[in-house]
C-alpha positions as CSV (number, residue, x, y, z in Angstrom):
1,M,103.0,114.0,83.1
2,S,103.6,115.1,86.7
3,L,100.7,114.5,89.1
4,T,100.5,114.8,92.8
5,R,98.3,112.6,95.0
6,R,96.0,115.6,95.5
7,D,95.8,116.0,91.7
8,V,94.6,112.4,91.4
9,L,91.9,113.0,94.0
10,K,90.7,116.0,92.0
11,L,90.4,113.9,88.9
12,G,87.6,111.9,90.3
13,G,86.3,109.6,87.5
14,V,88.5,111.2,84.8
15,A,91.1,108.8,83.5
16,L,94.7,109.7,83.8
17,V,95.4,108.0,80.5
18,A,92.7,106.7,78.3
19,G,92.6,103.2,77.1
20,G,94.1,99.9,78.3
21,G,96.5,97.4,77.0
22,A,100.3,97.6,77.7
23,G,100.6,101.3,77.2
24,A,101.4,102.6,80.7
25,V,103.1,105.7,81.7
26,S,106.6,105.0,82.9
27,A,108.8,107.0,85.3
28,C,110.3,109.0,82.4
29,G,106.9,109.8,80.9
30,S,107.1,107.4,77.9
31,A,104.4,105.0,76.9
32,E,106.5,101.9,77.7
33,P,105.8,99.7,80.7
34,F,108.6,99.1,83.2
35,V,110.0,95.7,82.1
36,R,113.3,94.1,82.7
37,P,115.3,93.5,79.5
38,G,114.1,90.4,77.7
39,A,110.8,90.2,79.6
40,S,108.0,89.4,77.2
41,G,105.1,87.1,76.7
42,K,102.9,86.0,79.6
43,A,103.4,87.6,83.0
44,D,104.1,85.4,86.0
45,Y,101.2,87.0,87.9
46,T,98.2,89.2,87.0
47,V,96.6,91.5,89.5
48,R,93.3,93.3,88.5
49,I,92.1,96.3,90.5
50,G,88.3,96.6,90.2
51,A,85.0,97.1,92.0
52,G,83.9,94.0,93.9
53,R,81.6,92.7,96.6
54,V,82.8,90.9,99.7
55,E,80.4,88.6,101.5
56,L,81.4,89.0,105.2
57,A,78.6,86.8,106.3
58,P,75.2,85.6,104.9
59,G,73.2,88.7,104.2
60,T,76.2,91.0,104.9
61,V,77.8,92.1,101.7
62,V,80.0,95.2,101.3
63,S,80.9,96.9,98.0
64,T,84.5,98.0,97.8
65,T,87.6,97.9,95.5
66,T,89.5,94.6,95.5
67,Y,92.3,92.7,93.8
68,N,91.1,89.9,91.4
69,G,87.6,90.2,92.7
70,Q,88.4,89.0,96.2
71,F,89.5,90.0,99.7
72,P,92.1,89.6,100.7
73,G,93.9,89.7,97.3
74,P,95.5,86.4,96.3
75,L,98.5,85.2,98.2
76,L,101.5,85.9,96.0
77,R,104.4,83.5,96.6
78,F,107.8,84.6,95.2
79,T,111.2,83.2,95.6
80,E,114.0,85.4,97.0
81,G,116.3,86.6,94.2
82,R,114.2,85.1,91.3
83,P,112.9,87.9,89.0
84,V,109.1,88.1,88.4
85,V,106.9,89.9,86.0
86,V,103.5,91.1,87.3
87,D,100.8,92.7,85.1
88,V,98.6,95.1,87.1
89,H,95.3,96.1,85.4
90,N,93.3,98.9,86.7
91,D,89.6,98.3,85.8
92,T,88.4,101.3,87.7
93,G,87.7,104.8,86.5
94,V,90.4,106.5,88.6
95,P,94.2,106.2,88.5
96,E,95.7,103.8,91.1
97,L,98.9,102.7,92.7
98,L,100.1,99.3,93.9
99,H,102.8,99.4,96.6
100,W,105.0,96.4,97.3
101,H,105.3,97.0,101.0
102,G,108.5,95.8,102.7
103,Q,110.4,95.1,99.5
104,L,113.7,96.7,98.4
105,L,112.6,97.8,94.9
106,P,113.4,100.6,92.5
107,A,111.4,103.8,93.1
108,E,109.6,103.4,89.7
109,V,108.2,100.1,90.9
110,D,107.8,100.6,94.6
111,G,104.3,102.1,94.2
112,A,104.4,105.6,95.7
113,S,103.8,108.6,93.4
114,E,106.0,110.8,95.6
115,E,109.0,108.7,94.7
116,G,108.2,108.9,91.0
117,T,106.2,105.7,90.5
118,P,103.8,106.2,87.6
119,F,100.1,105.8,88.3
120,I,98.3,102.9,86.8
121,P,95.9,104.7,84.5
122,A,92.2,104.2,84.7
123,H,91.2,101.3,82.4
124,G,94.8,100.8,81.7
125,M,97.7,98.6,83.0
126,R,101.4,98.5,83.9
127,R,103.7,95.6,83.5
128,L,106.2,95.4,86.4
129,S,109.4,93.5,86.6
130,F,111.4,93.2,89.8
131,T,113.5,90.8,91.9
132,P,111.7,90.0,95.1
133,E,113.7,90.7,98.3
134,P,114.1,90.3,101.2
135,A,112.7,86.9,102.1
136,G,109.7,86.8,104.5
137,F,106.2,88.0,104.9
138,R,105.4,91.2,102.9
139,F,102.2,92.5,101.3
140,Y,100.8,94.7,98.6
141,H,98.3,97.5,98.8
142,T,97.1,100.7,97.3
143,H,99.0,103.9,97.9
144,V,96.7,106.7,96.7
145,A,95.5,109.5,98.9
146,A,92.0,109.4,100.5
147,L,91.7,112.6,102.5
148,G,88.0,112.6,103.5
149,D,86.9,110.1,100.9
150,L,86.5,106.8,102.8
151,T,85.8,104.9,99.6
152,R,89.5,105.3,98.5
153,S,92.9,104.0,99.3
154,T,93.5,101.6,102.3
155,Y,89.8,102.0,103.4
156,T,89.0,99.7,100.5
157,G,89.7,96.0,100.1
158,Q,93.0,96.6,98.2
159,A,95.4,94.5,100.3
160,G,96.9,91.1,99.8
161,P,99.7,89.0,101.3
162,V,103.1,88.3,99.8
163,Y,105.4,85.6,100.9
164,I,109.0,85.6,99.6
165,E,110.4,82.1,100.1
166,P,113.8,82.2,101.7
167,K,116.8,80.5,100.3
168,A,117.4,78.8,103.6
169,D,115.1,76.4,105.5
170,P,112.5,78.6,107.4
171,G,112.2,76.0,110.2
172,A,109.8,73.1,111.1
173,Y,106.1,73.5,111.3
174,D,103.1,71.3,110.4
175,Q,100.7,73.9,109.0
176,E,101.0,77.5,107.7
177,V,98.1,79.9,108.0
178,F,97.8,83.4,106.6
179,L,95.4,85.8,108.3
180,T,94.5,89.3,107.1
181,L,92.7,91.5,109.6
182,K,90.5,94.2,108.1
183,E,87.5,96.5,108.9
184,F,84.8,97.6,106.4
185,E,82.3,100.4,106.0
186,P,84.2,103.2,107.7
187,S,82.6,106.4,108.9
188,L,83.8,109.7,110.3
189,S,83.1,111.1,113.8
190,H,84.4,113.8,116.0
191,G,86.0,111.4,118.5
192,G,87.8,112.4,121.6
193,D,91.5,111.8,122.3
194,M,92.2,108.1,121.7
195,A,94.7,107.1,124.4
196,Q,96.2,103.7,123.5
197,N,98.0,102.1,126.3
198,V,99.0,98.9,124.5
199,L,102.7,99.5,124.3
200,A,105.2,99.1,127.1
201,G,107.0,102.2,128.4
202,S,106.0,105.3,130.3
203,P,105.0,108.7,128.8
204,V,107.7,111.3,128.7
205,P,106.4,114.1,131.0
206,D,107.6,117.0,128.8
207,L,106.0,115.5,125.7
208,K,102.7,114.8,127.6
209,R,102.5,118.4,128.9
210,R,103.2,119.8,125.5
211,G,100.6,117.6,123.8
212,E,97.9,118.1,126.4
213,K,98.4,121.9,126.5
214,A,98.0,122.1,122.7
215,M,94.8,120.1,122.8
216,A,93.4,122.1,125.7
217,D,94.2,125.4,124.0
218,S,92.4,124.2,120.8
219,L,89.3,123.0,122.7
220,A,89.2,126.3,124.7
221,K,88.9,128.2,121.3
222,G,85.8,126.2,120.5
223,M,87.4,123.7,118.2
224,P,85.8,120.2,118.1
225,H,87.9,117.1,118.4
226,G,89.4,116.2,115.0
227,Y,87.8,113.5,112.9
228,E,88.4,109.9,113.7
229,V,87.4,106.8,111.7
230,G,85.1,104.1,113.0
231,Y,83.9,100.9,111.3
232,R,80.7,98.9,111.1
233,H,82.1,95.5,110.2
234,F,85.2,93.5,111.1
235,S,86.7,90.5,109.5
236,V,89.5,87.9,109.3
237,N,90.3,86.9,105.7
238,G,87.2,88.7,104.6
239,R,84.8,86.8,106.8
240,K,83.1,87.7,110.1
241,L,83.7,85.5,113.2
242,G,81.6,82.3,112.8
243,H,81.1,82.7,109.1
244,G,84.4,81.6,107.7
245,R,85.9,78.2,107.4
246,P,87.4,77.2,110.7
247,I,91.2,76.6,111.0
248,K,91.3,72.8,111.5
249,V,94.2,71.5,113.6
250,R,95.3,68.4,115.4
251,T,96.6,68.0,118.9
252,G,100.4,68.2,118.9
253,Q,100.7,70.2,115.7
254,R,102.9,73.3,115.3
255,V,101.0,75.9,113.3
256,L,102.8,78.9,111.9
257,F,100.5,81.9,111.8
258,H,101.3,84.8,109.5
259,V,99.1,87.7,110.6
260,L,98.7,91.0,108.6
261,N,97.0,94.0,110.0
262,A,95.6,95.5,106.8
263,S,93.6,98.2,108.6
264,A,93.6,101.8,107.4
265,T,93.8,103.2,110.9
266,E,93.5,100.6,113.7
267,T,95.9,98.8,116.0
268,R,94.7,95.3,116.3
269,S,95.1,92.5,118.9
270,L,94.8,88.7,118.6
271,A,94.5,86.0,121.3
272,L,93.8,82.3,121.3
273,P,92.5,81.0,124.7
274,G,94.7,78.5,126.3
275,H,97.5,79.0,123.8
276,T,100.6,81.2,123.5
277,F,102.3,82.6,120.4
278,T,106.0,82.2,119.9
279,V,106.9,85.2,117.8
280,V,109.6,84.2,115.3
281,A,109.5,87.1,112.8
282,L,108.2,90.7,112.7
283,D,107.4,92.3,109.4
284,G,108.8,89.1,107.8
285,N,112.3,89.5,109.4
286,P,113.4,86.8,111.9
287,V,113.7,88.3,115.4
288,P,116.9,88.0,117.4
289,R,115.1,86.5,120.3
290,P,112.0,84.4,119.6
291,A,109.6,84.7,122.6
292,A,106.3,83.4,123.8
293,V,103.5,85.9,124.4
294,P,99.8,85.5,125.3
295,V,98.6,88.3,122.9
296,L,99.7,89.8,119.6
297,W,99.4,93.5,119.2
298,I,99.8,94.5,115.6
299,G,100.1,98.1,114.3
300,T,98.6,99.2,111.0
301,A,100.6,97.5,108.2
302,E,102.7,95.4,110.7
303,R,103.0,91.6,110.2
304,V,103.7,89.0,112.9
305,S,104.8,85.4,112.2
306,A,104.3,83.2,115.3
307,L,104.3,79.5,116.1
308,V,101.5,78.0,118.2
309,E,101.7,74.6,119.8
310,M,98.3,73.0,119.5
311,N,98.1,71.5,123.0
312,H,94.7,72.7,124.3
313,P,91.9,70.8,122.4
314,G,88.6,72.4,121.9
315,V,86.8,74.8,119.6
316,W,88.2,78.2,120.2
317,V,87.9,81.8,119.0
318,L,91.1,83.3,117.7
319,G,90.1,86.9,118.1
320,D,90.6,90.6,119.1
321,L,90.6,91.5,122.7
322,S,87.9,94.2,122.1
323,D,84.6,92.6,122.8
324,D,82.8,95.0,120.5
325,D,85.2,94.4,117.6
326,R,85.3,90.7,118.1
327,N,81.5,90.3,118.4
328,N,81.2,92.4,115.2
329,G,83.4,90.0,113.3
330,M,87.1,90.4,114.2
331,G,87.9,86.8,114.8
332,T,88.0,83.3,113.4
333,V,87.5,79.8,114.7
334,V,90.2,77.2,115.5
335,E,88.8,73.7,115.7
336,Y,90.7,70.7,116.9
337,A,90.1,67.3,115.2
338,G,87.4,65.3,117.0
339,R,85.9,68.4,118.7
340,S,82.7,70.1,117.9
341,G,80.1,72.5,119.4
342,S,80.0,76.2,119.9
343,H,83.3,78.2,119.8
344,Q,84.6,79.4,123.1
345,W,86.3,82.7,124.1
346,T,88.2,83.5,127.3
347,K,89.8,86.9,127.6
348,P,93.5,86.7,128.6
349,P,95.0,88.8,131.3
350,G,96.1,92.3,130.4
351,F,99.3,92.4,128.3
352,T,101.3,95.2,126.8
353,W,103.4,94.8,123.7
354,D,107.1,95.3,124.1
355,Y,109.5,95.3,121.2
356,R,112.4,94.9,123.6
357,T,111.2,91.3,124.2
358,F,112.3,90.3,120.7
359,A,115.4,92.6,120.4
360,Q,118.9,92.3,121.8
361,A,119.6,94.6,124.7
362,G,122.1,97.4,124.5
363,A,123.3,99.8,121.9
364,T,124.1,98.8,118.4
365,A,127.8,98.6,117.6
366,Q,127.2,100.6,114.4
367,R,127.1,104.3,115.1
368,P,125.1,106.5,112.7
369,D,126.8,109.0,110.4
370,R,124.1,111.5,111.2
371,T,120.9,111.7,113.3
372,F,117.7,113.5,112.3
373,D,115.4,114.6,115.2
374,F,111.7,114.8,114.7
375,L,109.0,116.2,116.9
376,V,105.5,114.8,116.1
377,E,102.6,117.1,116.9
378,K,98.9,117.3,116.2
379,R,97.0,120.5,115.1
380,N,93.6,119.6,116.3
381,A,90.8,119.9,113.6
382,A,92.9,122.4,111.7
383,D,91.9,121.3,108.1
384,K,88.1,121.3,107.8
385,G,87.7,119.3,110.9
386,F,90.7,116.9,110.2
387,N,93.8,116.9,112.3
388,I,97.1,118.0,110.8
389,W,100.2,116.0,111.7
390,P,103.4,118.1,111.2
391,L,107.0,116.9,111.7
392,N,109.1,119.6,113.3
393,G,106.2,122.0,112.6
394,V,106.0,121.3,108.9
395,P,103.3,119.1,107.4
396,F,104.0,117.3,104.1
397,D,102.7,119.3,101.0
398,M,101.1,117.0,98.4
399,D,101.4,119.7,95.8
400,T,105.1,120.2,96.1
401,D,106.1,116.8,97.5
402,K,108.1,118.5,100.3
403,P,109.9,118.4,102.7
404,V,112.8,116.4,101.3
405,L,115.8,115.3,103.3
406,D,119.1,114.6,101.5
407,V,121.0,111.5,102.5
408,E,124.3,110.1,101.1
409,R,124.4,106.6,99.6
410,G,126.1,104.1,101.9
411,K,125.8,106.2,105.0
412,R,123.9,105.1,108.1
413,Y,121.3,107.4,109.5
414,R,119.3,107.5,112.7
415,L,115.7,108.9,112.7
416,R,114.8,109.9,116.3
417,F,111.2,110.6,117.1
418,R,109.6,112.5,120.0
419,N,105.8,112.0,120.0
420,A,103.9,115.0,121.6
421,T,100.5,113.3,120.9
422,D,98.7,110.4,122.7
423,D,98.2,108.5,119.4
424,I,100.2,105.5,118.4
425,H,102.0,106.1,115.1
426,P,103.0,103.1,112.9
427,L,106.1,104.5,111.2
428,H,106.9,103.1,107.8
429,L,110.0,103.7,105.6
430,H,109.7,102.6,102.0
431,R,112.4,100.6,100.1
432,H,114.4,99.9,103.3
433,T,114.6,97.6,106.3
434,F,115.6,99.5,109.4
435,E,117.0,98.5,112.8
436,V,115.1,99.6,116.0
437,T,117.8,101.2,118.2
438,H,115.9,102.8,121.0
439,V,112.5,102.0,122.3
440,A,110.5,102.7,125.5
441,G,113.6,104.3,127.1
442,T,116.0,101.5,126.3
443,A,118.8,101.0,123.7
444,T,118.3,97.9,121.6
445,H,119.8,96.3,118.5
446,G,119.1,93.5,116.1
447,L,115.4,94.0,115.6
448,R,114.8,94.7,111.9
449,K,111.4,96.0,110.7
450,D,109.7,98.2,108.1
451,V,106.9,99.4,110.4
452,V,107.3,100.2,114.1
453,M,104.7,101.7,116.5
454,L,105.7,104.9,118.2
455,G,103.8,105.1,121.5
456,G,101.8,108.0,122.7
457,Y,104.1,110.6,124.4
458,Q,107.0,108.3,123.9
459,T,110.3,108.3,122.0
460,L,111.8,105.9,119.5
461,D,114.9,105.7,117.3
462,F,115.6,103.5,114.3
463,D,118.7,103.3,112.0
464,F,118.9,102.6,108.3
465,T,121.6,102.5,105.6
466,A,120.8,104.7,102.6
467,D,121.4,102.0,100.0
468,Q,118.4,102.7,97.7
469,P,119.1,105.5,95.1
470,G,116.5,108.1,94.4
471,L,113.5,109.1,96.6
472,S,112.1,107.0,99.4
473,L,108.9,107.9,101.3
474,F,108.6,107.9,105.0
475,H,105.2,108.2,106.7
476,C,102.8,107.2,109.4
477,H,100.8,104.3,108.1
478,Q,97.6,105.6,109.6
479,Q,95.8,106.8,106.5
480,L,94.3,109.8,108.2
481,H,97.8,110.8,109.5
482,M,99.7,110.4,106.2
483,D,97.0,112.2,104.2
484,Y,97.2,115.2,106.5
485,G,100.9,115.8,106.8
486,F,102.7,113.0,108.5
487,M,105.1,112.3,105.6
488,L,108.5,113.3,104.2
489,L,110.8,112.2,101.4
490,L,114.4,111.0,101.7
491,R,116.6,111.7,98.6
492,C,119.6,109.4,98.3
493,T,122.4,110.8,96.1
C-alpha cells in the first residue's frame, strides 16, 4: 500500500489498517513488523500514541495527542551500539509516524513516509528494532503532515527526549536536567513579515532586494500576508512558569542542561539571570570549541547541552527573553538550597547567536565531490492563504514525493543555501550528521549538527557524506514550511 502524506490527511478518522496487535505494514507491504533477527518476546520500550490532557497549570488543561499519556514523552535512555526493540502503539483513529530525530537509522525505521517508512496504522502497532547511534541528545516526534490542521503533527504533544549514552565518559557534572520547550493551543492569523534578527551576520543585499520585491509585488496585487501560527500557552516540560517543580540546586554545583526546542514553528531563547551557559554540545554532538554565552537561542528541533556553574544564589526564572511568552508560561524556576521567596527575572543584554563561536575557523580540509545550490523563496499566500516555500522554484509535491536528487554512496556533498526570505529556516537532514562549512559569511569546520538555522537573507553551507542507502528526507523543520513545499529527497545509490 503506497500512501503519501496528503493521502493520510484525506483519510481523517479512517484507519489505514484495521485492528491492532503486531500486524503492522512493513516497508515491503507485508504484514510483518520490522524486527531484527531473533528479536522476540517483550520489547525494551513501549510508546503509546493517544489522546491526552496536559495540565499546564491549575485550571489550565489542554487536550492534545501525547506519548504514554504525558508531555513530554518519557525520556528514553539508550546505549550507543546496543540494539533495542521498541513497540509503538497507535491508539488514535488516524495513521501516525514516529521519527527518531538525529539518529542514523534505516529508512524503514527512521519515521518519514517519503523515505518509505510504513505508517503506524490507526489502532495498530509496529515493532521497531534498531541500533541507537550516534551518542548524545536526540529526540522522537511525529512526522505526519498537518497543512492547515493545527490538531495534527508537531502542533500536538508528540515529542520526547532521547539520550544515547556515549561509550566514553561524557565529562563531570553534579546534576543533569532535561528541558523540553513547547507551545500549546495554536491558531492561524494573517501576520506580517516576521523579521528575526537573532542570528549573527548581515543580510546579503541581492537576496534582500529579491525577497522584498517579491513580497511588495504580492501585496500590491491585493494578496494578504500568508498565514502564521501563534500560540495561547507556553511551557517547559509541560508546565507553565511558576507551576512546575523548581529545579533545586546547591551553590557550587555544575548542572548540565539538555534543552530541546519541540516547537512546531518557533525559535526559542533561554536565559538565567546572573549565570552563563557553557555550550558543550549542539544537537547532541560535542562542539569543537565549548564557549560561555549569556543566552541560548534554539531553532525548531535544535538541542543545546550546556553546563551552568551555580554561583549566584537566589530563586531565579530560567526563561524566554520574550516578556509575553515568558509571562504566558515559557520558563521554569531555579531555586538554590536555603533560598525562598518569589522568583526573580532580570533581562540580559541583547545577544545574537553565532554558530562560529563553537566551530573551528577556516575551510574544512575535505572538499566536496559535488555542490548543490539552492535558492529559498516565498510565494506569499499562494495556497489558500498559506505561503508556498519552493527550492529553486520547485515546491515539494506530496503526491509524487518529488523532487529527488541522486547522490552516490561514499561521496561528500555540499548543500549551499541562499535565503531570499526574511524568515529563519531550521534546516534538517534525516539519517545523517552534517558539518557546517560556511555560515554568516565565514568558512568554518568541525561543527556537526542535524539541524541548523539559516538566517533571513543570509547564506549557509553544510557538507555530508552519503553513507545511508536509500532515501533521506531534507526539509525545513518549521511545520508550515515543510508542509507547503520546503522539502526534497536525496536518493543514495
